[in-house]
C-alpha positions as CSV (number, residue, x, y, z in Angstrom):
1,M,-7.9,-80.9,70.1
2,D,-6.1,-84.2,69.8
3,L,-7.5,-87.6,68.7
4,Q,-7.9,-88.7,72.4
5,E,-10.8,-86.3,72.7
6,A,-12.6,-87.5,69.6
7,V,-16.1,-88.9,69.7
8,I,-16.5,-92.5,68.6
9,G,-18.1,-92.8,65.1
10,Q,-17.5,-89.1,64.1
11,T,-15.2,-88.3,61.2
12,Y,-12.6,-85.6,61.7
13,T,-10.0,-84.0,59.5
14,I,-6.4,-84.3,60.6
15,R,-5.0,-80.8,61.1
16,D,-1.4,-81.7,62.1
17,I,0.9,-84.3,63.5
18,Q,2.6,-82.7,66.5
19,T,5.8,-84.5,67.2
20,D,9.5,-84.1,66.7
21,D,10.0,-87.8,66.1
22,E,10.6,-88.1,62.3
23,D,10.2,-91.9,62.4
24,L,6.8,-91.5,63.9
25,K,5.8,-89.0,61.3
26,T,7.0,-91.3,58.5
27,F,5.1,-94.2,60.0
28,L,1.9,-92.3,60.3
29,F,2.3,-90.9,56.7
30,R,2.6,-94.4,55.4
31,L,-0.7,-95.3,57.1
32,G,-2.3,-92.3,55.3
33,C,-2.4,-90.3,58.5
34,Y,-1.4,-86.7,57.5
35,S,-2.8,-83.2,57.3
36,G,-6.1,-82.9,55.4
37,E,-7.1,-86.6,55.6
38,P,-10.3,-87.8,57.3
39,I,-10.0,-90.0,60.3
40,T,-12.7,-91.8,62.4
41,V,-12.3,-93.3,65.8
42,V,-14.0,-96.7,65.6
43,S,-13.6,-97.8,69.2
44,R,-11.6,-97.2,72.4
45,L,-9.4,-99.7,74.0
46,R,-7.7,-99.4,77.4
47,S,-4.3,-99.0,75.7
48,G,-5.4,-96.9,72.7
49,L,-7.8,-96.4,69.9
50,V,-9.0,-98.2,66.8
51,V,-9.1,-95.7,63.9
52,S,-10.2,-95.8,60.3
53,I,-8.0,-94.0,57.9
54,K,-8.8,-94.3,54.2
55,D,-9.7,-98.0,53.6
56,G,-7.9,-99.4,56.7
57,R,-8.4,-99.8,60.4
58,Y,-5.5,-99.4,62.7
59,N,-4.9,-99.8,66.4
60,I,-2.8,-96.9,67.8
61,D,-1.7,-96.4,71.3
62,N,-2.7,-93.4,73.5
63,G,0.7,-91.7,73.1
64,I,0.4,-91.7,69.3
65,A,-3.2,-90.5,69.5
66,E,-2.1,-87.5,71.5
67,T,0.2,-86.4,68.6
68,I,-2.6,-86.4,66.0
69,L,-4.4,-83.0,66.1
70,I,-7.9,-82.8,64.6
């Protein structure tokens, strides 16, 4: 399932980043968002999600959330 389907407050492990866009993969990698890392959805916004990765919180849009498989 992708990150859009995640339950708020539950921690998941990232399985894969499913995109052909190398710039997006690099961006997510720099945030610490890569296979094997834990990720938690903190809240939902109309335009996206607030997620916790490692020690940071990030706002990601719905399109990016769909590329993150958990």
